[in-house]
N, C-alpha and C positions, 0 to 999 in steps of 0.2 A: 480822839476825844476822851475826856475824862468826865464821866457823867454827861452833863449837857454843855460842857465847856471845852473849847479847843485848847489844847496844850501844845505850845511851841517850845522846842528844846534847841538851844544853840550852844556852840562851843564857848566855854568861859574864857574871858580875857582879863588881863590885869587892869584894874580900874573900873571893872563892871559895876554899875549901880542899877539895881533892879527898879528903883523908883524913877529913874530918868531914862530907862531903856525904851527905845521905840522899835516897833515891828516894821521893817522896811521891805521884807520879802516873805513869801509863803509858798508852800508846795501845793500844786493843784493837779488833779488827774484830768487830762484833756482827751476827748474823743475826736480823732481825726477821721472824717468821713470821706467816702468815695476816693480812696487812694488807688491809683491804677495798679494793677497786679504786679507789673514789673518793678514798682517802687515799694512793694509791700515786703520789706526786710528791715531788720533792726537798724542798720546803718542809715538807710534813706529816711525811715520814720524819725530817727533822732535828728537828722539834718532838717527835716520839715519842722520839727518841734522847736528848733533854734529860732524860728521866726516869732515864737511866742515868748520864749525865755530860755533859761538854762536847763536843757533836758537832763533828767536824773536817771530814769530807767523806763523801760516798757513793761507792760504787764505780761504774765506768763503766756496767755493765749496769743498775744501779738508776737512774742518771741518765738513761739512754736509754729506760727502761721495757722493756728487752729480755727481762727475766725477771720475770714477774709473780707468781711463787709466794712469793718472799721478797725482802727488801731487805737489803743489806749496807752498814753505815755504820761509819766509824772514829770512836771516842769516846775522849776522854781521861777516865780514871777516877781518882778520888782514892783512893789506897791507904791513907789513914789512916782511911777509913770502911769499914764492912762491904760486901763485894761482893754484888751482886744475882745471884740464880740465873737 
């Protein structure tokens, strides 16, 4: 955030027109609750997150297994599709 405004940064491409550009995806931090202990590892958490969108990374506590009650993962979601509850 920049002040009270969200700032999205994307790779520049030839022909980019900021006046006609549309935001079609965004990054969100998702809390995954009640993951069985045997699936509480980076690989399985990222695989579960694929059901929501394109997983980018897990937070440090999830990576280290420091908090076993829930996992937090950053996921890129497609805003042209209905969002999951």
